[in-house]
BAKEFI-274673 format. One line per 4 residues: their letters; for each residue x, y, z of N, C-alpha, C. Coordinates in nm, 3 decimals, always signed. Each point is the difference from the previous one (the first is absolute). Example, Ala and Ser with C-alpha at 12.3 -4.5 7.8 and 13.67 -1.06 7.14 Angstrom:
! BAKEFI-274673
as	+1.319,-0.569,+0.780,-0.089,+0.119,+0.000,+0.090,+0.120,+0.000; -0.035,+0.105,-0.072,+0.082,+0.119,+0.006,-0.077,+0.109,+0.073
! end
This chain:
! BAKEFI-274673
mkrl	+3.212,+1.845,+9.350,+0.087,+0.095,-0.041,+0.001,+0.053,-0.165; +0.016,-0.100,-0.084,-0.048,+0.001,-0.081,-0.073,+0.001,-0.121; -0.098,-0.012,+0.069,-0.145,+0.007,-0.071,+0.011,+0.188,+0.021; +0.080,+0.084,+0.086,-0.004,+0.163,+0.035,+0.115,+0.054,-0.081
ipll	+0.045,-0.053,-0.049,+0.156,+0.032,-0.052,-0.046,+0.082,-0.152; -0.135,-0.087,-0.049,-0.086,+0.057,-0.191,-0.049,+0.117,+0.059; -0.057,-0.063,+0.074,-0.128,+0.110,+0.042,+0.044,+0.142,-0.012; +0.126,-0.046,+0.120,+0.102,+0.205,+0.024,+0.072,+0.005,-0.103
llfv	+0.034,-0.031,-0.112,+0.058,+0.066,-0.126,-0.159,-0.019,-0.065; -0.082,-0.012,-0.023,-0.102,+0.023,-0.080,-0.066,+0.118,+0.062; +0.032,+0.056,+0.161,-0.059,+0.119,+0.048,+0.087,+0.078,-0.027; +0.139,-0.018,-0.068,+0.118,+0.091,+0.054,+0.000,+0.088,-0.204
slps	-0.047,-0.113,-0.014,-0.013,+0.056,-0.186,-0.156,+0.094,-0.093; -0.093,-0.033,+0.122,-0.091,+0.095,-0.055,+0.014,+0.108,-0.003; +0.066,+0.082,+0.061,+0.015,+0.126,+0.033,+0.085,+0.060,-0.114; +0.118,-0.098,-0.052,+0.054,+0.012,-0.157,-0.082,+0.041,-0.095
laqr	-0.096,-0.087,+0.034,-0.106,-0.044,-0.107,-0.099,+0.131,-0.061; -0.003,+0.057,+0.120,-0.067,+0.128,+0.037,+0.056,+0.097,-0.078; +0.119,+0.012,+0.032,+0.085,+0.101,+0.002,+0.080,+0.037,-0.127; -0.090,-0.039,-0.138,+0.117,+0.009,-0.096,+0.026,+0.179,-0.048
qfdi	+0.101,-0.010,-0.033,+0.086,+0.134,-0.045,+0.027,-0.030,-0.145; -0.027,+0.147,-0.043,+0.006,+0.037,-0.168,+0.059,+0.133,+0.019; +0.103,-0.024,-0.110,+0.071,+0.144,-0.053,-0.084,+0.100,-0.090; +0.009,+0.029,-0.024,-0.091,+0.161,-0.116,+0.077,+0.020,-0.064
evii	-0.041,+0.049,-0.087,+0.084,+0.060,-0.125,-0.057,+0.089,-0.062; +0.024,+0.130,-0.013,-0.117,+0.078,-0.069,+0.030,+0.119,-0.137; +0.029,-0.015,-0.067,+0.051,+0.146,-0.127,-0.181,+0.025,-0.069; +0.055,+0.147,+0.018,-0.160,+0.094,-0.020,+0.104,+0.085,-0.137
fkra	-0.092,+0.002,-0.112,+0.056,+0.175,-0.090,-0.066,+0.003,-0.066; +0.029,+0.088,-0.090,-0.104,+0.080,-0.070,+0.015,+0.009,-0.129; -0.119,-0.033,-0.118,+0.047,+0.033,-0.111,-0.014,+0.138,-0.058; +0.134,+0.020,-0.122,+0.003,+0.189,-0.025,-0.085,-0.009,-0.107
vdae	-0.131,+0.027,+0.036,-0.096,+0.001,-0.120,-0.094,+0.112,+0.096; -0.047,+0.069,-0.133,-0.101,+0.150,+0.055,-0.147,-0.114,+0.018; -0.035,+0.039,+0.165,-0.140,-0.099,+0.014,-0.124,+0.086,-0.030; +0.007,+0.103,-0.109,-0.117,+0.079,-0.067,-0.003,-0.123,-0.097
kvne	+0.118,-0.031,-0.050,+0.022,-0.067,-0.149,-0.051,-0.155,+0.007; +0.002,-0.055,+0.080,-0.048,-0.124,+0.038,-0.139,-0.080,-0.025; -0.006,-0.086,-0.060,-0.128,-0.008,+0.001,-0.067,-0.074,+0.062; -0.044,+0.111,+0.073,-0.071,-0.082,+0.160,-0.060,+0.168,+0.031
swpn	-0.159,-0.022,+0.090,-0.085,+0.129,+0.078,+0.041,-0.051,+0.131; +0.049,+0.123,+0.025,+0.051,+0.022,+0.146,-0.096,+0.125,+0.018; -0.011,+0.003,+0.164,-0.092,+0.124,+0.033,+0.081,+0.114,+0.081; -0.076,+0.088,-0.032,+0.074,+0.114,+0.080,+0.035,-0.009,+0.157
tqpk	-0.083,-0.086,+0.087,+0.010,-0.026,+0.104,-0.025,-0.091,+0.043; +0.066,-0.054,+0.123,-0.020,-0.183,+0.013,-0.024,+0.061,+0.197; -0.067,-0.095,+0.063,-0.036,-0.024,+0.132,+0.130,-0.016,+0.081; +0.029,+0.041,+0.097,+0.153,-0.021,+0.078,+0.006,-0.131,+0.016
isle	+0.114,-0.016,+0.024,+0.084,-0.176,+0.012,-0.044,-0.045,+0.129; -0.075,-0.055,+0.063,+0.015,+0.053,+0.179,+0.140,-0.079,+0.070; +0.033,+0.036,+0.022,+0.127,-0.027,+0.126,-0.002,-0.095,+0.147; -0.175,-0.037,+0.019,+0.025,-0.043,+0.101,+0.110,-0.137,+0.022
rvgs	+0.028,-0.021,+0.136,+0.103,-0.114,-0.002,+0.110,+0.003,-0.116; +0.041,+0.147,-0.028,+0.103,+0.006,-0.094,+0.148,+0.090,+0.093; +0.098,-0.082,-0.034,+0.145,-0.005,+0.035,+0.132,+0.012,-0.051; +0.065,+0.075,+0.059,+0.123,+0.056,-0.093,+0.121,-0.100,-0.054
fqdt	+0.028,+0.008,-0.098,+0.149,-0.138,+0.039,+0.075,+0.117,+0.110; +0.055,+0.117,+0.037,+0.055,+0.079,+0.045,-0.036,-0.034,+0.155; -0.123,-0.068,+0.065,-0.068,+0.005,+0.091,+0.101,-0.115,+0.101; +0.053,+0.005,+0.092,+0.050,-0.100,+0.065,-0.076,-0.039,+0.086
qyra	-0.067,+0.042,+0.051,-0.116,-0.040,+0.115,-0.109,-0.102,-0.130; -0.035,+0.096,-0.101,-0.100,-0.103,-0.057,+0.066,-0.146,-0.045; +0.093,+0.021,-0.070,+0.067,-0.140,-0.044,+0.010,-0.094,+0.112; +0.059,+0.049,+0.115,+0.000,-0.107,+0.159,-0.119,-0.093,-0.041
skgv	-0.147,+0.177,+0.047,-0.118,-0.093,+0.031,-0.049,-0.105,-0.109; +0.056,-0.009,-0.144,-0.009,-0.050,-0.063,+0.104,-0.141,-0.078; +0.057,+0.011,+0.072,+0.099,-0.126,+0.017,+0.091,+0.042,-0.151; +0.047,+0.093,-0.034,+0.043,+0.080,-0.142,+0.156,+0.028,-0.003
kmlp	+0.077,-0.059,-0.034,+0.163,+0.014,-0.008,+0.043,+0.040,-0.152; +0.070,+0.149,+0.007,+0.010,+0.043,-0.105,+0.124,-0.093,-0.058; -0.001,-0.004,-0.173,+0.157,-0.076,-0.026,+0.104,+0.101,+0.001; +0.091,-0.056,+0.001,+0.090,+0.084,-0.077,+0.059,-0.006,-0.142
ysey	+0.078,+0.064,-0.052,-0.050,-0.012,-0.172,+0.088,-0.097,-0.090; +0.135,-0.031,+0.173,+0.042,-0.144,-0.081,-0.093,-0.128,-0.020; -0.116,+0.041,+0.058,-0.111,-0.105,-0.006,-0.071,-0.029,-0.136; -0.015,+0.099,-0.058,-0.069,+0.079,-0.072,+0.030,-0.117,-0.172
kltp	-0.114,-0.043,-0.062,+0.006,-0.125,-0.110,-0.064,+0.080,-0.103; -0.043,+0.105,+0.056,-0.017,+0.045,-0.224,+0.024,+0.137,-0.003; +0.114,+0.024,+0.056,+0.134,+0.100,-0.056,-0.016,-0.010,-0.153; +0.065,-0.134,-0.100,+0.005,+0.026,-0.110,-0.132,+0.030,-0.055
qkdk	-0.145,-0.001,+0.036,-0.098,+0.044,-0.019,-0.029,+0.187,-0.016; +0.064,+0.023,+0.085,+0.024,+0.131,+0.025,+0.023,+0.080,-0.076; +0.182,-0.047,-0.059,+0.093,+0.039,-0.037,-0.032,-0.022,-0.144; -0.091,-0.061,-0.071,-0.078,-0.020,-0.142,-0.077,+0.100,+0.006
lrkh	-0.072,+0.031,+0.049,-0.147,+0.122,+0.035,+0.087,+0.125,-0.016; +0.130,+0.021,+0.092,+0.013,+0.131,+0.022,+0.070,+0.056,-0.134; +0.082,-0.097,-0.078,+0.063,+0.004,-0.112,-0.091,+0.050,-0.116; -0.134,-0.049,+0.024,-0.116,-0.029,-0.130,-0.036,+0.174,+0.030
agfe	-0.036,+0.069,-0.160,-0.042,+0.146,+0.040,-0.099,-0.006,+0.009; -0.072,-0.117,+0.008,-0.176,+0.004,-0.006,-0.023,-0.026,+0.158; +0.087,+0.028,+0.092,-0.072,-0.058,+0.141,+0.108,+0.115,+0.104; -0.115,+0.021,+0.106,+0.143,+0.006,+0.090,-0.017,-0.044,+0.122
vlmh	+0.046,-0.050,+0.107,+0.003,-0.097,+0.132,-0.019,+0.153,+0.079; -0.129,-0.044,+0.039,-0.034,+0.052,+0.129,+0.012,-0.027,+0.162; -0.020,-0.148,+0.016,+0.001,-0.042,+0.090,+0.126,-0.166,-0.016; +0.021,-0.052,+0.104,+0.108,-0.129,-0.024,+0.009,+0.015,+0.142
tawr	-0.079,-0.115,+0.102,+0.014,-0.044,+0.110,+0.014,-0.147,+0.060; +0.041,-0.052,+0.108,-0.041,-0.124,-0.009,+0.024,-0.075,+0.206; -0.127,-0.062,+0.009,+0.000,-0.036,+0.201,-0.054,-0.095,-0.002; -0.017,-0.054,+0.110,-0.004,-0.149,+0.036,-0.131,+0.026,+0.085
qgdq	-0.108,-0.070,-0.062,-0.083,-0.075,+0.125,-0.081,-0.114,+0.046; -0.065,+0.015,+0.085,-0.048,-0.135,+0.000,-0.107,-0.041,-0.070; -0.064,-0.080,+0.022,-0.146,-0.061,-0.115,-0.117,+0.068,+0.090; -0.019,+0.098,+0.031,-0.141,+0.061,+0.030,-0.141,+0.007,-0.079
gkss	-0.087,-0.017,+0.054,-0.136,+0.025,-0.081,-0.046,+0.157,-0.065; -0.076,+0.019,-0.009,+0.007,+0.150,-0.083,-0.053,+0.070,+0.088; -0.036,-0.103,+0.097,-0.068,+0.155,+0.147,+0.081,+0.012,+0.099; +0.163,-0.041,-0.020,+0.094,+0.004,+0.088,+0.151,+0.034,-0.084
apvf	+0.018,-0.023,-0.091,+0.134,+0.017,-0.110,+0.005,+0.163,-0.012; +0.098,+0.019,+0.004,+0.028,+0.127,+0.009,-0.027,+0.074,-0.154; -0.065,+0.122,+0.044,-0.020,+0.089,-0.143,+0.067,+0.105,-0.025; +0.075,-0.017,-0.128,+0.107,+0.108,+0.048,-0.034,+0.150,-0.151
hiqa	+0.062,+0.106,+0.105,-0.051,+0.117,-0.065,+0.115,+0.066,-0.125; -0.052,-0.046,-0.164,+0.109,+0.007,-0.080,+0.013,+0.172,-0.025; +0.120,+0.098,-0.015,+0.035,+0.130,-0.053,+0.086,-0.001,-0.034; +0.012,+0.065,-0.110,+0.112,+0.030,-0.080,-0.011,+0.053,-0.086
gkdf	+0.103,+0.033,-0.106,+0.038,+0.085,-0.078,-0.009,+0.204,+0.002; +0.006,+0.059,-0.093,-0.043,+0.143,+0.055,-0.063,+0.002,+0.141; +0.038,+0.121,+0.022,-0.087,+0.072,+0.149,-0.090,+0.120,-0.102; -0.136,-0.001,-0.008,-0.076,+0.114,-0.084,-0.034,+0.106,+0.058
skqf	+0.032,+0.000,+0.171,-0.048,+0.102,+0.077,+0.027,+0.176,+0.007; +0.090,-0.012,-0.096,+0.033,+0.126,-0.039,-0.086,+0.075,-0.051; -0.024,-0.062,-0.119,-0.133,+0.060,-0.097,-0.117,-0.082,-0.016; -0.061,-0.077,+0.116,-0.172,-0.041,-0.022,+0.004,-0.029,+0.174
nadg	-0.164,-0.004,+0.024,-0.018,+0.000,+0.152,-0.066,-0.135,+0.001; +0.009,-0.066,+0.111,-0.056,-0.111,+0.012,-0.111,-0.076,-0.053; -0.134,+0.079,-0.051,-0.113,-0.031,-0.089,+0.080,+0.020,-0.173; +0.103,+0.032,+0.016,+0.031,+0.014,-0.136,-0.022,+0.118,-0.132
sekg	-0.054,+0.133,+0.079,+0.009,+0.104,-0.011,+0.115,+0.071,-0.009; +0.011,+0.092,-0.103,+0.128,+0.099,-0.018,+0.018,+0.069,+0.094; +0.128,+0.022,+0.048,+0.024,+0.110,+0.116,+0.024,+0.135,-0.038; -0.066,+0.096,+0.036,-0.049,+0.146,-0.054,+0.114,+0.090,+0.095
avta	-0.023,+0.107,-0.047,+0.079,+0.107,+0.034,-0.013,-0.005,+0.192; +0.115,+0.005,+0.079,-0.017,+0.036,+0.137,-0.074,+0.140,+0.040; -0.070,-0.023,+0.065,-0.091,+0.110,+0.123,-0.016,-0.009,+0.096; +0.020,+0.127,+0.021,+0.019,+0.019,+0.133,-0.116,-0.017,+0.074
sadg	+0.001,+0.037,+0.151,-0.118,-0.042,+0.099,-0.061,+0.135,+0.014; -0.048,+0.021,+0.141,-0.106,+0.091,-0.002,+0.073,+0.118,+0.060; +0.105,-0.047,+0.106,+0.096,+0.102,+0.048,+0.144,+0.022,-0.089; -0.052,+0.000,-0.105,+0.139,+0.022,-0.130,+0.070,-0.064,+0.012
fqee	+0.024,-0.135,+0.061,+0.132,-0.079,+0.045,-0.063,-0.114,-0.128; +0.139,-0.031,-0.032,-0.035,-0.154,-0.073,+0.019,-0.151,+0.058; -0.099,-0.004,-0.035,-0.015,-0.185,+0.099,+0.112,-0.092,-0.057; +0.103,-0.052,+0.023,+0.094,-0.111,+0.015,-0.119,-0.149,-0.030
tidk	+0.038,-0.065,-0.098,-0.018,-0.149,+0.076,+0.049,-0.078,-0.081; +0.027,-0.084,+0.060,+0.139,-0.123,-0.037,-0.073,-0.132,-0.055; +0.021,+0.025,-0.120,-0.059,-0.096,-0.110,+0.044,-0.146,-0.008; -0.094,-0.104,+0.034,-0.008,-0.137,-0.029,+0.048,-0.060,-0.089
plye	+0.098,-0.110,+0.010,+0.067,-0.024,-0.152,-0.143,-0.027,-0.065; -0.009,+0.035,-0.133,-0.148,-0.107,-0.132,+0.103,-0.059,-0.088; +0.030,-0.142,+0.033,+0.072,-0.053,-0.086,-0.022,-0.075,-0.140; +0.023,+0.004,-0.081,-0.048,+0.003,-0.137,-0.038,-0.174,+0.011
ldgk	+0.058,-0.067,+0.077,-0.082,-0.172,+0.033,-0.057,+0.002,+0.166; -0.092,-0.022,-0.025,-0.021,-0.017,+0.148,-0.141,-0.132,+0.017; +0.006,-0.064,+0.096,-0.092,-0.098,+0.003,+0.036,-0.155,+0.122; -0.025,-0.085,-0.036,+0.012,-0.112,+0.122,+0.009,-0.120,-0.091
lqiy	+0.089,-0.068,+0.082,-0.010,-0.179,-0.087,+0.021,-0.049,+0.100; -0.075,-0.147,-0.024,+0.009,-0.113,+0.161,+0.009,-0.146,-0.077; +0.050,-0.066,+0.064,+0.044,-0.150,-0.057,-0.032,-0.065,+0.155; -0.056,-0.097,-0.091,-0.077,-0.055,+0.143,-0.052,-0.164,-0.063
vqhy	-0.018,-0.114,+0.098,-0.023,-0.138,-0.030,-0.161,-0.023,+0.034; -0.014,-0.029,-0.070,-0.181,-0.083,-0.024,-0.010,-0.112,-0.020; +0.037,-0.063,-0.032,+0.000,-0.183,-0.038,+0.159,+0.032,-0.112; -0.028,+0.123,-0.050,+0.126,+0.076,-0.116,+0.045,+0.091,+0.071
lyae	+0.148,+0.030,-0.125,+0.068,+0.136,+0.065,-0.116,+0.137,-0.116; -0.007,+0.068,+0.085,-0.120,+0.107,-0.064,+0.077,+0.125,-0.025; +0.048,+0.108,-0.075,+0.020,+0.135,+0.018,-0.102,+0.047,-0.019; -0.026,+0.097,+0.043,-0.128,+0.100,+0.001,+0.042,+0.172,-0.025
ttld	+0.017,+0.095,-0.097,+0.073,+0.086,+0.029,-0.163,+0.094,-0.068; +0.063,+0.155,-0.001,-0.094,+0.099,+0.016,+0.097,+0.160,-0.041; +0.074,+0.036,-0.105,+0.046,+0.095,-0.020,-0.065,+0.100,-0.138; +0.084,+0.142,+0.075,-0.052,+0.082,-0.069,+0.127,+0.066,-0.052
lkap	-0.013,+0.050,-0.162,+0.136,+0.013,-0.044,-0.028,+0.139,-0.052; +0.036,+0.082,+0.090,-0.013,+0.144,-0.011,+0.056,+0.109,-0.140; -0.069,+0.077,-0.085,+0.083,+0.076,-0.085,-0.071,+0.132,-0.035; +0.071,+0.106,-0.028,-0.106,+0.148,-0.062,-0.105,-0.006,-0.088
svre	-0.104,-0.002,-0.043,-0.065,-0.049,-0.105,-0.089,+0.182,+0.027; -0.071,+0.014,-0.127,-0.136,+0.080,-0.005,-0.064,+0.005,+0.012; -0.115,+0.087,+0.016,-0.158,-0.025,+0.009,-0.064,+0.074,-0.026; -0.129,+0.029,-0.005,-0.099,+0.097,-0.028,-0.082,+0.022,+0.089
vtlq	-0.009,+0.114,+0.047,-0.078,+0.095,+0.090,-0.071,+0.037,-0.048; -0.121,+0.002,+0.053,-0.131,+0.085,-0.087,-0.024,+0.069,+0.186; -0.025,+0.159,-0.044,-0.051,+0.101,+0.061,-0.123,-0.001,+0.091; -0.049,+0.020,+0.079,-0.140,+0.012,+0.021,-0.068,+0.112,-0.102
eqqi	-0.122,-0.045,-0.043,-0.101,+0.081,-0.076,-0.037,+0.106,+0.092; -0.003,+0.140,-0.076,-0.060,+0.118,+0.038,-0.080,+0.025,-0.029; -0.094,+0.082,-0.001,-0.123,+0.033,-0.043,-0.065,+0.161,+0.022; +0.056,+0.104,-0.032,-0.044,+0.113,-0.008,-0.150,+0.057,+0.013
elds	-0.050,-0.007,+0.084,-0.153,+0.065,+0.036,-0.025,+0.116,-0.059; -0.097,+0.065,-0.127,-0.039,+0.093,-0.083,-0.092,+0.029,+0.055; -0.098,-0.052,+0.051,-0.114,+0.020,-0.008,-0.032,+0.076,+0.126; +0.065,+0.063,+0.113,-0.064,+0.066,+0.108,+0.005,+0.124,+0.010
pvsg	-0.058,+0.094,+0.059,-0.066,+0.175,-0.031,+0.146,+0.013,+0.033; +0.058,+0.113,-0.058,+0.106,+0.101,-0.004,-0.086,+0.117,+0.124; +0.099,-0.002,+0.098,+0.035,+0.077,+0.119,-0.043,+0.155,-0.054; -0.019,+0.093,+0.061,-0.062,+0.155,-0.021,-0.089,+0.031,-0.088
aesn	+0.016,+0.104,-0.074,-0.077,+0.074,-0.053,-0.063,-0.070,-0.103; +0.100,-0.131,-0.078,-0.046,-0.101,-0.087,-0.053,-0.131,+0.018; -0.024,+0.008,+0.156,-0.079,-0.074,+0.098,-0.084,-0.155,-0.101; -0.072,+0.073,-0.085,-0.150,-0.042,-0.097,+0.044,-0.062,-0.090
vqvg	+0.136,+0.029,-0.030,+0.051,-0.027,-0.135,+0.005,-0.222,+0.041; -0.016,-0.119,-0.075,+0.075,-0.139,-0.013,+0.038,+0.011,-0.107; +0.124,-0.102,+0.055,+0.108,-0.018,-0.144,+0.035,-0.169,-0.017; -0.103,-0.025,-0.102,+0.044,-0.139,-0.066,-0.013,-0.120,+0.097
nlte	+0.076,-0.059,+0.001,-0.004,-0.150,+0.048,+0.094,-0.079,+0.086; -0.034,-0.101,-0.001,+0.124,+0.007,+0.039,+0.147,-0.133,-0.088; +0.116,+0.122,-0.016,+0.062,-0.059,-0.099,+0.110,-0.060,+0.060; +0.042,-0.115,-0.065,+0.065,-0.174,+0.017,+0.129,+0.054,-0.090
ispt	+0.152,+0.009,+0.119,+0.093,+0.003,-0.022,+0.066,-0.149,-0.041; +0.074,-0.001,-0.130,+0.046,-0.089,-0.030,+0.118,-0.079,+0.117; +0.023,-0.138,+0.014,+0.036,-0.080,+0.095,+0.167,+0.034,-0.010; +0.071,+0.019,+0.095,+0.136,+0.059,-0.066,+0.124,-0.131,+0.041
veve	+0.069,-0.102,-0.097,+0.099,-0.106,+0.009,+0.125,+0.021,-0.009; +0.079,-0.003,+0.113,+0.140,-0.032,+0.014,+0.012,-0.099,+0.043; +0.141,+0.027,-0.093,+0.096,-0.155,+0.035,+0.103,+0.038,+0.122; +0.023,-0.092,+0.113,+0.065,-0.010,+0.086,+0.109,-0.071,+0.010
eflk	+0.125,-0.035,+0.058,+0.100,-0.081,+0.026,-0.047,-0.100,+0.109; +0.026,-0.106,-0.003,-0.046,-0.053,+0.155,+0.049,-0.122,-0.022; +0.075,-0.073,+0.128,+0.028,-0.122,+0.030,-0.099,-0.121,+0.013; +0.012,-0.090,-0.168,-0.086,-0.071,+0.042,+0.041,-0.149,+0.027
syrm	-0.059,-0.111,+0.075,+0.026,-0.097,+0.015,-0.015,-0.087,-0.064; +0.095,-0.134,-0.041,-0.062,-0.089,-0.087,+0.025,-0.153,+0.063; -0.141,-0.071,+0.025,-0.006,-0.100,+0.091,+0.058,-0.164,-0.033; +0.039,-0.059,+0.082,+0.045,-0.130,-0.059,-0.027,-0.076,+0.144
dqkr	-0.143,-0.050,-0.023,-0.042,-0.126,+0.089,-0.035,-0.140,-0.028; +0.140,-0.102,+0.061,+0.006,-0.116,-0.059,+0.025,-0.080,+0.162; -0.063,-0.159,-0.045,-0.001,-0.092,+0.096,+0.078,-0.129,-0.060; +0.068,-0.057,+0.012,+0.151,-0.106,-0.093,-0.032,-0.100,+0.100
rmrs	-0.054,-0.128,-0.040,+0.014,-0.096,+0.071,+0.156,-0.067,-0.054; +0.107,-0.051,+0.124,+0.130,-0.011,-0.061,+0.051,-0.130,+0.040; +0.119,-0.045,-0.059,+0.063,-0.108,+0.079,+0.117,+0.051,+0.035; +0.041,-0.025,+0.101,+0.163,+0.017,+0.066,+0.064,-0.069,-0.135
teth	+0.155,+0.109,+0.002,+0.131,-0.056,-0.061,-0.044,+0.039,-0.164; -0.147,-0.011,-0.039,+0.002,+0.081,-0.155,+0.014,+0.134,+0.028; +0.032,+0.073,-0.122,+0.039,+0.151,-0.004,-0.167,+0.026,-0.078; -0.097,+0.133,+0.072,-0.100,+0.034,-0.079,-0.024,+0.095,-0.034
yldh	-0.118,+0.063,-0.057,+0.090,+0.120,-0.078,-0.148,+0.043,-0.046; -0.061,+0.116,+0.116,-0.135,+0.050,-0.042,-0.002,+0.131,-0.106; -0.057,-0.030,-0.046,-0.028,+0.149,-0.146,-0.105,+0.080,+0.019; +0.072,+0.083,-0.075,-0.144,+0.161,+0.017,+0.115,+0.088,-0.111
pllg	-0.148,+0.039,-0.069,+0.081,+0.098,-0.137,+0.127,+0.155,+0.072; +0.018,+0.011,+0.133,+0.034,+0.085,+0.013,+0.108,-0.008,+0.156; -0.016,-0.147,+0.026,+0.094,-0.042,+0.097,+0.036,-0.132,+0.000; +0.095,-0.091,+0.025,+0.039,-0.102,+0.023,+0.047,-0.033,+0.146
mviq	-0.006,-0.156,+0.042,-0.011,-0.005,+0.146,+0.078,-0.157,-0.040; +0.140,-0.047,+0.038,+0.054,-0.143,-0.035,+0.045,-0.016,+0.159; -0.083,-0.138,+0.024,-0.003,-0.027,+0.182,+0.080,-0.172,-0.038; +0.087,-0.007,+0.067,+0.056,-0.141,+0.079,-0.037,-0.072,+0.135
vrrv	-0.033,-0.099,+0.022,-0.050,-0.012,+0.137,+0.083,-0.148,-0.003; +0.065,+0.003,+0.144,+0.120,-0.098,-0.016,-0.025,-0.058,+0.146; +0.004,-0.156,+0.038,-0.045,-0.061,+0.101,+0.122,-0.005,+0.062; -0.008,+0.009,+0.138,+0.166,+0.016,+0.038,-0.033,-0.166,+0.062
aq	+0.150,-0.016,-0.050,+0.037,-0.141,+0.087,+0.011,-0.045,+0.185; -0.115,-0.080,+0.032,+0.063,+0.002,+0.161,+0.094,-0.055,+0.016
! end
């Protein structure tokens, strides 16, 4: 019997070793700078961010399936840092949140959909093009559409354990910009015969018209795509010319 007691204690302790819990707190802010004046090259188009296996902080079913608990504001530890950022004219805090999760690996850890900031859906379409005038349908009635939110900050964030703690994030910061659009070149065919009495007259050759270049406003996405190895209890900073992210992971005492 004495030999069985240590073995039983060992088996009882094994689940607790595999169920470490971490409190994760995140601040995301943007810099008050003109993106086009930053010494960076930004493409006008970006591939869509994959939202496979992504869930919302507000989705209670998703949180329950991943063993996630949102933390009350009283348990936040980075509030002083957030207050300093808000008081600084050069920064704007877009998100500050905190939650508790287990030590899942990359394949099973929660991936959260990050959405914050202004909603541009009244000005721009989902593809970034500017919304034009309202047009009527064939029967003369105007079609009413419900705009899906088009947030200034949109992307995903995952914290997981793979021997070490890792943070992976892909975020788009959206801002109005301008681009040049070249209209399709046209050619006027002048060597076709003229109909009627003068059908035997041939007129010139093909005359090219110079392409027309127009400037249009659109919603441009500036991407932040980073992966960072972290240590628990330390505060980590993910840098970007337009964005910043402060992450703190705290191991929960058993």
